[in-house]
mmCIF file as gemmi writes it, N, C-alpha and C atoms, coordinates in Angstrom:
data_model
loop_
_atom_site.group_PDB
_atom_site.id
_atom_site.type_symbol
_atom_site.label_atom_id
_atom_site.label_alt_id
_atom_site.label_comp_id
_atom_site.label_asym_id
_atom_site.label_entity_id
_atom_site.label_seq_id
_atom_site.pdbx_PDB_ins_code
_atom_site.Cartn_x
_atom_site.Cartn_y
_atom_site.Cartn_z
_atom_site.occupancy
_atom_site.B_iso_or_equiv
_atom_site.pdbx_formal_charge
_atom_site.auth_seq_id
_atom_site.auth_asym_id
_atom_site.pdbx_PDB_model_num
ATOM 1 N N . MET Axp A 1 ? 0.84 -1.166 -0.001 1 0 ? 1 A 1
ATOM 2 C CA . MET Axp A 1 ? -0.017 0.027 0.036 1 0 ? 1 A 1
ATOM 3 C C . MET Axp A 1 ? 0.736 1.333 0.003 1 0 ? 1 A 1
ATOM 4 N N . LYS Axp A 2 ? 1.999 1.253 0.724 1 0 ? 2 A 1
ATOM 5 C CA . LYS Axp A 2 ? 2.716 2.451 0.789 1 0 ? 2 A 1
ATOM 6 C C . LYS Axp A 2 ? 3.509 2.726 -0.487 1 0 ? 2 A 1
ATOM 7 N N . THR Axp A 3 ? 3.872 1.655 -1.142 1 0 ? 3 A 1
ATOM 8 C CA . THR Axp A 3 ? 4.614 1.781 -2.443 1 0 ? 3 A 1
ATOM 9 C C . THR Axp A 3 ? 3.618 2.431 -3.446 1 0 ? 3 A 1
ATOM 10 N N . SER Axp A 4 ? 2.387 2.135 -3.485 1 0 ? 4 A 1
ATOM 11 C CA . SER Axp A 4 ? 1.56 2.687 -4.393 1 0 ? 4 A 1
ATOM 12 C C . SER Axp A 4 ? 1.247 4.102 -4.084 1 0 ? 4 A 1
ATOM 13 N N . HIS Axp A 5 ? 1.27 4.568 -2.841 1 0 ? 5 A 1
ATOM 14 C CA . HIS Axp A 5 ? 1.141 6.024 -2.483 1 0 ? 5 A 1
ATOM 15 C C . HIS Axp A 5 ? 2.435 6.77 -2.953 1 0 ? 5 A 1
ATOM 16 N N . ILE Axp A 6 ? 3.521 6.134 -2.743 1 0 ? 6 A 1
ATOM 17 C CA . ILE Axp A 6 ? 4.777 6.917 -3.138 1 0 ? 6 A 1
ATOM 18 C C . ILE Axp A 6 ? 4.943 7.016 -4.534 1 0 ? 6 A 1
ATOM 19 N N . PHE Axp A 7 ? 4.413 5.894 -5.419 1 0 ? 7 A 1
ATOM 20 C CA . PHE Axp A 7 ? 4.578 6.021 -6.816 1 0 ? 7 A 1
ATOM 21 C C . PHE Axp A 7 ? 3.573 7.102 -7.241 1 0 ? 7 A 1
ATOM 22 N N . LEU Axp A 8 ? 2.296 7.099 -6.733 1 0 ? 8 A 1
ATOM 23 C CA . LEU Axp A 8 ? 1.395 8.163 -7.095 1 0 ? 8 A 1
ATOM 24 C C . LEU Axp A 8 ? 1.895 9.463 -6.889 1 0 ? 8 A 1
ATOM 25 N N . LEU Axp A 9 ? 2.589 9.769 -5.743 1 0 ? 9 A 1
ATOM 26 C CA . LEU Axp A 9 ? 3.112 10.997 -5.328 1 0 ? 9 A 1
ATOM 27 C C . LEU Axp A 9 ? 4.163 11.378 -6.366 1 0 ? 9 A 1
ATOM 28 N N . CYS Axp A 10 ? 4.942 10.441 -6.838 1 0 ? 10 A 1
ATOM 29 C CA . CYS Axp A 10 ? 6.004 10.744 -7.754 1 0 ? 10 A 1
ATOM 30 C C . CYS Axp A 10 ? 5.473 11.17 -9.054 1 0 ? 10 A 1
ATOM 31 N N . ILE Axp A 11 ? 4.405 10.442 -9.492 1 0 ? 11 A 1
ATOM 32 C CA . ILE Axp A 11 ? 3.789 10.766 -10.81 1 0 ? 11 A 1
ATOM 33 C C . ILE Axp A 11 ? 3.213 12.33 -10.829 1 0 ? 11 A 1
ATOM 34 N N . LEU Axp A 12 ? 2.501 12.61 -9.657 1 0 ? 12 A 1
ATOM 35 C CA . LEU Axp A 12 ? 1.796 13.892 -9.463 1 0 ? 12 A 1
ATOM 36 C C . LEU Axp A 12 ? 2.959 14.904 -9.432 1 0 ? 12 A 1
ATOM 37 N N . GLY Axp A 13 ? 4.062 14.704 -8.735 1 0 ? 13 A 1
ATOM 38 C CA . GLY Axp A 13 ? 5.283 15.546 -8.753 1 0 ? 13 A 1
ATOM 39 C C . GLY Axp A 13 ? 5.786 15.824 -10.022 1 0 ? 13 A 1
ATOM 40 N N . ALA Axp A 14 ? 5.932 14.801 -10.871 1 0 ? 14 A 1
ATOM 41 C CA . ALA Axp A 14 ? 6.558 14.896 -12.273 1 0 ? 14 A 1
ATOM 42 C C . ALA Axp A 14 ? 5.564 15.646 -13.087 1 0 ? 14 A 1
ATOM 43 N N . ALA Axp A 15 ? 4.178 15.416 -12.973 1 0 ? 15 A 1
ATOM 44 C CA . ALA Axp A 15 ? 3.241 16.291 -13.66 1 0 ? 15 A 1
ATOM 45 C C . ALA Axp A 15 ? 3.311 17.641 -13.467 1 0 ? 15 A 1
ATOM 46 N N . LEU Axp A 16 ? 3.417 18.004 -12.152 1 0 ? 16 A 1
ATOM 47 C CA . LEU Axp A 16 ? 3.559 19.361 -11.792 1 0 ? 16 A 1
ATOM 48 C C . LEU Axp A 16 ? 4.738 20.044 -12.187 1 0 ? 16 A 1
ATOM 49 N N . LEU Axp A 17 ? 5.912 19.385 -12.123 1 0 ? 17 A 1
ATOM 50 C CA . LEU Axp A 17 ? 7.122 19.883 -12.696 1 0 ? 17 A 1
ATOM 51 C C . LEU Axp A 17 ? 7.056 20.161 -14.177 1 0 ? 17 A 1
ATOM 52 N N . TYR Axp A 18 ? 6.559 19.256 -14.886 1 0 ? 18 A 1
ATOM 53 C CA . TYR Axp A 18 ? 6.38 19.242 -16.335 1 0 ? 18 A 1
ATOM 54 C C . TYR Axp A 18 ? 5.528 20.538 -16.69 1 0 ? 18 A 1
ATOM 55 N N . SER Axp A 19 ? 4.482 20.712 -15.995 1 0 ? 19 A 1
ATOM 56 C CA . SER Axp A 19 ? 3.6 21.849 -16.305 1 0 ? 19 A 1
ATOM 57 C C . SER Axp A 19 ? 4.293 23.311 -16.063 1 0 ? 19 A 1
ATOM 58 N N . VAL Axp A 20 ? 5.101 23.314 -15.025 1 0 ? 20 A 1
ATOM 59 C CA . VAL Axp A 20 ? 5.818 24.591 -14.734 1 0 ? 20 A 1
ATOM 60 C C . VAL Axp A 20 ? 6.915 24.786 -15.859 1 0 ? 20 A 1
ATOM 61 N N . ILE Axp A 21 ? 7.568 23.772 -16.151 1 0 ? 21 A 1
ATOM 62 C CA . ILE Axp A 21 ? 8.732 23.861 -17.111 1 0 ? 21 A 1
ATOM 63 C C . ILE Axp A 21 ? 8.308 24.162 -18.516 1 0 ? 21 A 1
ATOM 64 N N . CYS Axp A 22 ? 7.211 23.588 -18.974 1 0 ? 22 A 1
ATOM 65 C CA . CYS Axp A 22 ? 6.738 23.614 -20.284 1 0 ? 22 A 1
ATOM 66 C C . CYS Axp A 22 ? 5.552 24.627 -20.553 1 0 ? 22 A 1
ATOM 67 N N . SER Axp A 23 ? 5.37 25.549 -19.541 1 0 ? 23 A 1
ATOM 68 C CA . SER Axp A 23 ? 4.292 26.658 -19.656 1 0 ? 23 A 1
ATOM 69 C C . SER Axp A 23 ? 4.674 27.533 -20.833 1 0 ? 23 A 1
ATOM 70 N N . ASN Axp A 24 ? 3.642 28.004 -21.549 1 0 ? 24 A 1
ATOM 71 C CA . ASN Axp A 24 ? 3.781 28.924 -22.665 1 0 ? 24 A 1
ATOM 72 C C . ASN Axp A 24 ? 4.185 30.356 -22.387 1 0 ? 24 A 1
ATOM 73 N N . GLU Axp A 25 ? 3.855 30.743 -21.145 1 0 ? 25 A 1
ATOM 74 C CA . GLU Axp A 25 ? 4.141 32.067 -20.622 1 0 ? 25 A 1
ATOM 75 C C . GLU Axp A 25 ? 5.582 32.24 -20.325 1 0 ? 25 A 1
ATOM 76 N N . VAL Axp A 26 ? 6.517 32.545 -21.352 1 0 ? 26 A 1
ATOM 77 C CA . VAL Axp A 26 ? 7.918 32.626 -21.09 1 0 ? 26 A 1
ATOM 78 C C . VAL Axp A 26 ? 8.312 33.988 -20.822 1 0 ? 26 A 1
ATOM 79 N N . GLY Axp A 27 ? 7.843 35.058 -21.54 1 0 ? 27 A 1
ATOM 80 C CA . GLY Axp A 27 ? 8.209 36.358 -21.259 1 0 ? 27 A 1
ATOM 81 C C . GLY Axp A 27 ? 7.541 37.346 -22.289 1 0 ? 27 A 1
ATOM 82 N N . PRO Axp A 28 ? 7.823 38.525 -22.233 1 0 ? 28 A 1
ATOM 83 C CA . PRO Axp A 28 ? 7.269 39.553 -23.217 1 0 ? 28 A 1
ATOM 84 C C . PRO Axp A 28 ? 7.551 39.171 -24.628 1 0 ? 28 A 1
ATOM 85 N N . ASP Axp A 29 ? 6.643 39.721 -25.54 1 0 ? 29 A 1
ATOM 86 C CA . ASP Axp A 29 ? 6.938 39.464 -27.003 1 0 ? 29 A 1
ATOM 87 C C . ASP Axp A 29 ? 7.97 40.45 -27.619 1 0 ? 29 A 1
ATOM 88 N N . ASP Axp A 30 ? 7.851 41.737 -27.159 1 0 ? 30 A 1
ATOM 89 C CA . ASP Axp A 30 ? 8.683 42.621 -27.855 1 0 ? 30 A 1
ATOM 90 C C . ASP Axp A 30 ? 9.381 43.523 -26.723 1 0 ? 30 A 1
ATOM 91 N N . CYS Axp A 31 ? 10.839 43.523 -26.81 1 0 ? 31 A 1
ATOM 92 C CA . CYS Axp A 31 ? 11.61 44.327 -25.843 1 0 ? 31 A 1
ATOM 93 C C . CYS Axp A 31 ? 12.595 45.074 -26.675 1 0 ? 31 A 1
ATOM 94 N N . CYS Axp A 32 ? 12.982 46.269 -26.19 1 0 ? 32 A 1
ATOM 95 C CA . CYS Axp A 32 ? 14.105 47.011 -26.867 1 0 ? 32 A 1
ATOM 96 C C . CYS Axp A 32 ? 15.339 46.85 -26.039 1 0 ? 32 A 1
ATOM 97 N N . PHE Axp A 33 ? 16.274 46.322 -26.721 1 0 ? 33 A 1
ATOM 98 C CA . PHE Axp A 33 ? 17.65 46.228 -26.061 1 0 ? 33 A 1
ATOM 99 C C . PHE Axp A 33 ? 18.534 47.398 -26.606 1 0 ? 33 A 1
ATOM 100 N N . LYS Axp A 34 ? 18.224 47.892 -27.692 1 0 ? 34 A 1
ATOM 101 C CA . LYS Axp A 34 ? 19.223 49.067 -28.159 1 0 ? 34 A 1
ATOM 102 C C . LYS Axp A 34 ? 18.091 50.026 -28.886 1 0 ? 34 A 1
ATOM 103 N N . PHE Axp A 35 ? 18.219 51.362 -28.52 1 0 ? 35 A 1
ATOM 104 C CA . PHE Axp A 35 ? 17.364 52.291 -29.262 1 0 ? 35 A 1
ATOM 105 C C . PHE Axp A 35 ? 17.917 52.74 -30.508 1 0 ? 35 A 1
ATOM 106 N N . TYR Axp A 36 ? 17.004 53.198 -31.422 1 0 ? 36 A 1
ATOM 107 C CA . TYR Axp A 36 ? 17.505 53.728 -32.714 1 0 ? 36 A 1
ATOM 108 C C . TYR Axp A 36 ? 18.153 55.075 -32.395 1 0 ? 36 A 1
ATOM 109 N N . PRO Axp A 37 ? 19.351 55.31 -33.026 1 0 ? 37 A 1
ATOM 110 C CA . PRO Axp A 37 ? 20.133 56.486 -32.643 1 0 ? 37 A 1
ATOM 111 C C . PRO Axp A 37 ? 19.741 57.668 -33.373 1 0 ? 37 A 1
ATOM 112 N N . ARG Axp A 38 ? 18.858 57.638 -34.374 1 0 ? 38 A 1
ATOM 113 C CA . ARG Axp A 38 ? 18.572 59.042 -35.051 1 0 ? 38 A 1
ATOM 114 C C . ARG Axp A 38 ? 17.169 59.267 -35.038 1 0 ? 38 A 1
ATOM 115 N N . ARG Axp A 39 ? 16.779 60.499 -35.375 1 0 ? 39 A 1
ATOM 116 C CA . ARG Axp A 39 ? 15.386 60.861 -35.397 1 0 ? 39 A 1
ATOM 117 C C . ARG Axp A 39 ? 14.599 60.335 -36.526 1 0 ? 39 A 1
ATOM 118 N N . VAL Axp A 40 ? 13.317 60.174 -36.293 1 0 ? 40 A 1
ATOM 119 C CA . VAL Axp A 40 ? 12.461 59.649 -37.374 1 0 ? 40 A 1
ATOM 120 C C . VAL Axp A 40 ? 11.385 60.791 -37.662 1 0 ? 40 A 1
ATOM 121 N N . LYS Axp A 41 ? 11.046 60.841 -38.906 1 0 ? 41 A 1
ATOM 122 C CA . LYS Axp A 41 ? 10.079 61.918 -39.246 1 0 ? 41 A 1
ATOM 123 C C . LYS Axp A 41 ? 8.759 61.472 -38.788 1 0 ? 41 A 1
ATOM 124 N N . LYS Axp A 42 ? 7.922 62.447 -38.25 1 0 ? 42 A 1
ATOM 125 C CA . LYS Axp A 42 ? 6.704 62.156 -37.732 1 0 ? 42 A 1
ATOM 126 C C . LYS Axp A 42 ? 5.578 61.55 -38.724 1 0 ? 42 A 1
ATOM 127 N N . ASN Axp A 43 ? 5.846 62.038 -39.997 1 0 ? 43 A 1
ATOM 128 C CA . ASN Axp A 43 ? 4.716 61.465 -40.983 1 0 ? 43 A 1
ATOM 129 C C . ASN Axp A 43 ? 5.048 60.084 -41.416 1 0 ? 43 A 1
ATOM 130 N N . LEU Axp A 44 ? 6.094 59.377 -40.961 1 0 ? 44 A 1
ATOM 131 C CA . LEU Axp A 44 ? 6.391 57.998 -41.312 1 0 ? 44 A 1
ATOM 132 C C . LEU Axp A 44 ? 5.865 57.015 -40.326 1 0 ? 44 A 1
ATOM 133 N N . ILE Axp A 45 ? 5.488 57.67 -39.135 1 0 ? 45 A 1
ATOM 134 C CA . ILE Axp A 45 ? 4.969 56.793 -38.055 1 0 ? 45 A 1
ATOM 135 C C . ILE Axp A 45 ? 3.518 56.637 -38.153 1 0 ? 45 A 1
ATOM 136 N N . HIS Axp A 46 ? 2.977 55.477 -38.06 1 0 ? 46 A 1
ATOM 137 C CA . HIS Axp A 46 ? 1.509 55.128 -38.13 1 0 ? 46 A 1
ATOM 138 C C . HIS Axp A 46 ? 0.922 54.954 -36.833 1 0 ? 46 A 1
ATOM 139 N N . SER Axp A 47 ? 1.703 54.338 -35.796 1 0 ? 47 A 1
ATOM 140 C CA . SER Axp A 47 ? 1.354 54.071 -34.491 1 0 ? 47 A 1
ATOM 141 C C . SER Axp A 47 ? 2.573 53.791 -33.674 1 0 ? 47 A 1
ATOM 142 N N . TYR Axp A 48 ? 2.188 53.501 -32.347 1 0 ? 48 A 1
ATOM 143 C CA . TYR Axp A 48 ? 3.369 53.178 -31.425 1 0 ? 48 A 1
ATOM 144 C C . TYR Axp A 48 ? 2.72 52.33 -30.319 1 0 ? 48 A 1
ATOM 145 N N . TYR Axp A 49 ? 3.581 51.556 -29.555 1 0 ? 49 A 1
ATOM 146 C CA . TYR Axp A 49 ? 3.22 51.028 -28.324 1 0 ? 49 A 1
ATOM 147 C C . TYR Axp A 49 ? 4.352 50.851 -27.464 1 0 ? 49 A 1
ATOM 148 N N . MET Axp A 50 ? 4.061 50.79 -26.074 1 0 ? 50 A 1
ATOM 149 C CA . MET Axp A 50 ? 5.212 50.768 -25.162 1 0 ? 50 A 1
ATOM 150 C C . MET Axp A 50 ? 5.578 49.257 -24.9 1 0 ? 50 A 1
ATOM 151 N N . THR Axp A 51 ? 6.779 48.982 -24.548 1 0 ? 51 A 1
ATOM 152 C CA . THR Axp A 51 ? 7.287 47.718 -24.221 1 0 ? 51 A 1
ATOM 153 C C . THR Axp A 51 ? 6.564 47.167 -22.926 1 0 ? 51 A 1
ATOM 154 N N . ASP Axp A 52 ? 6.733 45.964 -22.609 1 0 ? 52 A 1
ATOM 155 C CA . ASP Axp A 52 ? 6.272 45.187 -21.607 1 0 ? 52 A 1
ATOM 156 C C . ASP Axp A 52 ? 7.067 45.672 -20.336 1 0 ? 52 A 1
ATOM 157 N N . TYR Axp A 53 ? 6.337 45.653 -19.094 1 0 ? 53 A 1
ATOM 158 C CA . TYR Axp A 53 ? 7.033 46.087 -17.95 1 0 ? 53 A 1
ATOM 159 C C . TYR Axp A 53 ? 8.159 44.959 -17.447 1 0 ? 53 A 1
ATOM 160 N N . ARG Axp A 54 ? 8.083 43.82 -18.124 1 0 ? 54 A 1
ATOM 161 C CA . ARG Axp A 54 ? 9.086 42.812 -17.698 1 0 ? 54 A 1
ATOM 162 C C . ARG Axp A 54 ? 10.441 43.1 -18.63 1 0 ? 54 A 1
ATOM 163 N N . CYS Axp A 55 ? 10.369 43.926 -19.575 1 0 ? 55 A 1
ATOM 164 C CA . CYS Axp A 55 ? 11.619 44.192 -20.429 1 0 ? 55 A 1
ATOM 165 C C . CYS Axp A 55 ? 12.697 44.969 -19.612 1 0 ? 55 A 1
ATOM 166 N N . PRO Axp A 56 ? 13.98 44.73 -19.879 1 0 ? 56 A 1
ATOM 167 C CA . PRO Axp A 56 ? 14.978 45.463 -19.243 1 0 ? 56 A 1
ATOM 168 C C . PRO Axp A 56 ? 14.97 46.907 -19.332 1 0 ? 56 A 1
ATOM 169 N N . LYS Axp A 57 ? 14.47 47.414 -20.49 1 0 ? 57 A 1
ATOM 170 C CA . LYS Axp A 57 ? 14.453 48.836 -20.794 1 0 ? 57 A 1
ATOM 171 C C . LYS Axp A 57 ? 13.014 49.11 -21.163 1 0 ? 57 A 1
ATOM 172 N N . THR Axp A 58 ? 12.639 50.299 -20.636 1 0 ? 58 A 1
ATOM 173 C CA . THR Axp A 58 ? 11.27 50.889 -21.137 1 0 ? 58 A 1
ATOM 174 C C . THR Axp A 58 ? 11.557 51.562 -22.427 1 0 ? 58 A 1
ATOM 175 N N . GLY Axp A 59 ? 10.732 51.106 -23.376 1 0 ? 59 A 1
ATOM 176 C CA . GLY Axp A 59 ? 10.935 51.689 -24.805 1 0 ? 59 A 1
ATOM 177 C C . GLY Axp A 59 ? 9.62 51.863 -25.444 1 0 ? 59 A 1
ATOM 178 N N . ALA Axp A 60 ? 9.667 52.786 -26.406 1 0 ? 60 A 1
ATOM 179 C CA . ALA Axp A 60 ? 8.515 52.996 -27.272 1 0 ? 60 A 1
ATOM 180 C C . ALA Axp A 60 ? 8.828 52.318 -28.608 1 0 ? 60 A 1
ATOM 181 N N . ILE Axp A 61 ? 7.972 51.581 -29.013 1 0 ? 61 A 1
ATOM 182 C CA . ILE Axp A 61 ? 8.016 50.889 -30.295 1 0 ? 61 A 1
ATOM 183 C C . ILE Axp A 61 ? 7.286 51.608 -31.368 1 0 ? 61 A 1
ATOM 184 N N . LEU Axp A 62 ? 7.899 52.323 -32.307 1 0 ? 62 A 1
ATOM 185 C CA . LEU Axp A 62 ? 7.269 53 -33.283 1 0 ? 62 A 1
ATOM 186 C C . LEU Axp A 62 ? 6.98 52.186 -34.52 1 0 ? 62 A 1
ATOM 187 N N . VAL Axp A 63 ? 5.71 52.192 -34.962 1 0 ? 63 A 1
ATOM 188 C CA . VAL Axp A 63 ? 5.524 51.431 -36.139 1 0 ? 63 A 1
ATOM 189 C C . VAL Axp A 63 ? 5.25 52.282 -37.3 1 0 ? 63 A 1
ATOM 190 N N . THR Axp A 64 ? 6.082 52.075 -38.405 1 0 ? 64 A 1
ATOM 191 C CA . THR Axp A 64 ? 5.989 52.953 -39.543 1 0 ? 64 A 1
ATOM 192 C C . THR Axp A 64 ? 4.838 52.605 -40.42 1 0 ? 64 A 1
ATOM 193 N N . GLN Axp A 65 ? 4.697 53.355 -41.515 1 0 ? 65 A 1
ATOM 194 C CA . GLN Axp A 65 ? 3.57 53.158 -42.509 1 0 ? 65 A 1
ATOM 195 C C . GLN Axp A 65 ? 3.775 51.736 -43.181 1 0 ? 65 A 1
ATOM 196 N N . LYS Axp A 66 ? 5.036 51.365 -43.299 1 0 ? 66 A 1
ATOM 197 C CA . LYS Axp A 66 ? 5.467 50.043 -43.946 1 0 ? 66 A 1
ATOM 198 C C . LYS Axp A 66 ? 5.436 49.005 -42.906 1 0 ? 66 A 1
ATOM 199 N N . SER Axp A 67 ? 4.935 49.111 -41.829 1 0 ? 67 A 1
ATOM 200 C CA . SER Axp A 67 ? 4.905 48.213 -40.761 1 0 ? 67 A 1
ATOM 201 C C . SER Axp A 67 ? 6.223 47.773 -40.18 1 0 ? 67 A 1
ATOM 202 N N . ARG Axp A 68 ? 7.207 48.634 -40.226 1 0 ? 68 A 1
ATOM 203 C CA . ARG Axp A 68 ? 8.487 48.428 -39.641 1 0 ? 68 A 1
ATOM 204 C C . ARG Axp A 68 ? 8.366 48.795 -38.155 1 0 ? 68 A 1
ATOM 205 N N . HIS Axp A 69 ? 9.134 48.069 -37.34 1 0 ? 69 A 1
ATOM 206 C CA . HIS Axp A 69 ? 9.205 48.46 -35.959 1 0 ? 69 A 1
ATOM 207 C C . HIS Axp A 69 ? 10.482 49.048 -35.533 1 0 ? 69 A 1
ATOM 208 N N . ILE Axp A 70 ? 10.357 50.197 -34.828 1 0 ? 70 A 1
ATOM 209 C CA . ILE Axp A 70 ? 11.666 50.976 -34.344 1 0 ? 70 A 1
ATOM 210 C C . ILE Axp A 70 ? 11.566 51.219 -32.984 1 0 ? 70 A 1
ATOM 211 N N . CYS Axp A 71 ? 12.648 50.59 -32.199 1 0 ? 71 A 1
ATOM 212 C CA . CYS Axp A 71 ? 12.692 50.889 -30.857 1 0 ? 71 A 1
ATOM 213 C C . CYS Axp A 71 ? 13.4 52.354 -30.699 1 0 ? 71 A 1
ATOM 214 N N . ALA Axp A 72 ? 12.525 53.105 -29.689 1 0 ? 72 A 1
ATOM 215 C CA . ALA Axp A 72 ? 13.042 54.422 -29.463 1 0 ? 72 A 1
ATOM 216 C C . ALA Axp A 72 ? 12.948 54.714 -27.87 1 0 ? 72 A 1
ATOM 217 N N . ASP Axp A 73 ? 13.839 55.613 -27.434 1 0 ? 73 A 1
ATOM 218 C CA . ASP Axp A 73 ? 13.732 56.021 -26.033 1 0 ? 73 A 1
ATOM 219 C C . ASP Axp A 73 ? 12.502 56.958 -25.785 1 0 ? 73 A 1
ATOM 220 N N . PRO Axp A 74 ? 11.611 56.563 -24.98 1 0 ? 74 A 1
ATOM 221 C CA . PRO Axp A 74 ? 10.334 57.379 -24.845 1 0 ? 74 A 1
ATOM 222 C C . PRO Axp A 74 ? 10.638 58.66 -24.096 1 0 ? 74 A 1
ATOM 223 N N . ASN Axp A 75 ? 11.887 58.833 -23.453 1 0 ? 75 A 1
ATOM 224 C CA . ASN Axp A 75 ? 12.199 60.057 -22.753 1 0 ? 75 A 1
ATOM 225 C C . ASN Axp A 75 ? 12.782 61.057 -23.69 1 0 ? 75 A 1
ATOM 226 N N . LEU Axp A 76 ? 12.986 60.944 -24.913 1 0 ? 76 A 1
ATOM 227 C CA . LEU Axp A 76 ? 13.611 61.838 -25.828 1 0 ? 76 A 1
ATOM 228 C C . LEU Axp A 76 ? 12.455 62.717 -26.257 1 0 ? 76 A 1
ATOM 229 N N . SER Axp A 77 ? 12.806 64.055 -26.4 1 0 ? 77 A 1
ATOM 230 C CA . SER Axp A 77 ? 11.693 64.977 -26.769 1 0 ? 77 A 1
ATOM 231 C C . SER Axp A 77 ? 11.121 64.601 -28.197 1 0 ? 77 A 1
ATOM 232 N N . TRP Axp A 78 ? 11.853 64.231 -29.228 1 0 ? 78 A 1
ATOM 233 C CA . TRP Axp A 78 ? 11.229 63.921 -30.498 1 0 ? 78 A 1
ATOM 234 C C . TRP Axp A 78 ? 10.458 62.698 -30.424 1 0 ? 78 A 1
ATOM 235 N N . VAL Axp A 79 ? 10.703 61.794 -29.566 1 0 ? 79 A 1
ATOM 236 C CA . VAL Axp A 79 ? 9.858 60.533 -29.42 1 0 ? 79 A 1
ATOM 237 C C . VAL Axp A 79 ? 8.559 60.921 -28.786 1 0 ? 79 A 1
ATOM 238 N N . GLU Axp A 80 ? 8.607 61.882 -27.601 1 0 ? 80 A 1
ATOM 239 C CA . GLU Axp A 80 ? 7.446 62.244 -27.059 1 0 ? 80 A 1
ATOM 240 C C . GLU Axp A 80 ? 6.514 62.978 -27.955 1 0 ? 80 A 1
ATOM 241 N N . ASN Axp A 81 ? 7.116 63.856 -28.767 1 0 ? 81 A 1
ATOM 242 C CA . ASN Axp A 81 ? 6.311 64.636 -29.893 1 0 ? 81 A 1
ATOM 243 C C . ASN Axp A 81 ? 5.626 63.739 -30.803 1 0 ? 81 A 1
ATOM 244 N N . ILE Axp A 82 ? 6.275 62.667 -31.242 1 0 ? 82 A 1
ATOM 245 C CA . ILE Axp A 82 ? 5.751 61.584 -32.119 1 0 ? 82 A 1
ATOM 246 C C . ILE Axp A 82 ? 4.458 60.961 -31.498 1 0 ? 82 A 1
ATOM 247 N N . MET Axp A 83 ? 4.662 60.526 -30.218 1 0 ? 83 A 1
ATOM 248 C CA . MET Axp A 83 ? 3.648 59.824 -29.468 1 0 ? 83 A 1
ATOM 249 C C . MET Axp A 83 ? 2.539 60.626 -29.172 1 0 ? 83 A 1
ATOM 250 N N . LYS Axp A 84 ? 2.761 62.023 -28.902 1 0 ? 84 A 1
ATOM 251 C CA . LYS Axp A 84 ? 1.726 62.881 -28.684 1 0 ? 84 A 1
ATOM 252 C C . LYS Axp A 84 ? 0.923 63.106 -29.967 1 0 ? 84 A 1
ATOM 253 N N . SER Axp A 85 ? 1.679 63.271 -31.131 1 0 ? 85 A 1
ATOM 254 C CA . SER Axp A 85 ? 1.086 63.538 -32.404 1 0 ? 85 A 1
ATOM 255 C C . SER Axp A 85 ? 0.124 62.235 -32.819 1 0 ? 85 A 1
ATOM 256 N N . VAL Axp A 86 ? 0.65 61.068 -32.687 1 0 ? 86 A 1
ATOM 257 C CA . VAL Axp A 86 ? -0.05 59.823 -32.915 1 0 ? 86 A 1
ATOM 258 C C . VAL Axp A 86 ? -1.445 59.706 -31.965 1 0 ? 86 A 1
ATOM 259 N N . ASP Axp A 87 ? -1.159 60.114 -30.745 1 0 ? 87 A 1
ATOM 260 C CA . ASP Axp A 87 ? -2.442 60.098 -29.859 1 0 ? 87 A 1
ATOM 261 C C . ASP Axp A 87 ? -3.454 61.063 -30.183 1 0 ? 87 A 1
ATOM 262 N N . GLU Axp A 88 ? -2.972 62.222 -30.703 1 0 ? 88 A 1
ATOM 263 C CA . GLU Axp A 88 ? -3.956 63.261 -31.145 1 0 ? 88 A 1
ATOM 264 C C . GLU Axp A 88 ? -4.648 62.893 -32.384 1 0 ? 88 A 1
ATOM 265 N N . SER Axp A 89 ? -3.931 62.335 -33.297 1 0 ? 89 A 1
ATOM 266 C CA . SER Axp A 89 ? -4.526 61.967 -34.65 1 0 ? 89 A 1
ATOM 267 C C . SER Axp A 89 ? -5.466 60.792 -34.585 1 0 ? 89 A 1
ATOM 268 N N . SER Axp A 90 ? -5.396 59.93 -33.445 1 0 ? 90 A 1
ATOM 269 C CA . SER Axp A 90 ? -6.17 58.685 -33.406 1 0 ? 90 A 1
ATOM 270 C C . SER Axp A 90 ? -7.654 59.062 -32.737 1 0 ? 90 A 1
ATOM 271 N N . PHE Axp A 91 ? -7.896 60.425 -32.469 1 0 ? 91 A 1
ATOM 272 C CA . PHE Axp A 91 ? -9.197 60.739 -31.835 1 0 ? 91 A 1
ATOM 273 C C . PHE Axp A 91 ? -9.982 61.268 -32.95 1 0 ? 91 A 1
C-alpha cells in the first residue's frame, strides 16, 4: 500500500514539474535592447506601443507606414512629440 502511494506522489510531482517547465508564458513578446540612434520623421509613423514592464528597458516601439518596428527612447523629446502626435490623430 505504501509503495503505491509513493508511486502516485512521484507521478503527481512529475506532472507538476512538467507543467511549470513547459508553460507557454515565457516572457514578453517585444523588448528594446538598443534604441534607434537617429530621429524619425513624424509623418512616417503610423502608431506606437510601449514595451512590456518585464523588459529590461522601457521603450516606445514606433510602427512605420510600412509596418517596420523601431525601438526608441520614450524620454527623448522627439519621441514624445511623435507619441503625442499619434495620440492626437487617433481621436
